C-alpha positions, 0 to 999 in steps of 0.5 A: 594082957587084955586083947583089943576088942576086935580079938576078944569080944567077950568081957574084958579078960586079963590074960596072965602070961605066966599061966599056961592055960591063959596063954593057950586061950589067948593064943587060940583067940588071936589065931581065930580072930586075927584080922590083920598081920599086925594082930598076929605080930603084936600078940603071939610070941614065936617061941611060946607059940612053938612050945605050945603049938601041940596043945592049942586047938585052933580051927582045923583050917587055921592049924592047916594054914599055919602048919603049911606056912611054918613047917616047924609047927607041923613037925612039933604036932607030928612028934607029939602024936 
């Protein structure tokens, strides 16, 4: 998958969705750079996001906002700690 330029400003990088490292990198970029709700609906998959949430490194304010909006993500982070 190649993200739109407004989400990934670097050189074109094709994210391999079968590669966990690529999935983590892509999700971090989408969370950090999303400009519209459509960006967030189009790219992350909810089940994949939940399964990888504790290993993602979004900015602290973004993590707090997502965990406030989706308490199951906060539970996953707490269980992993």
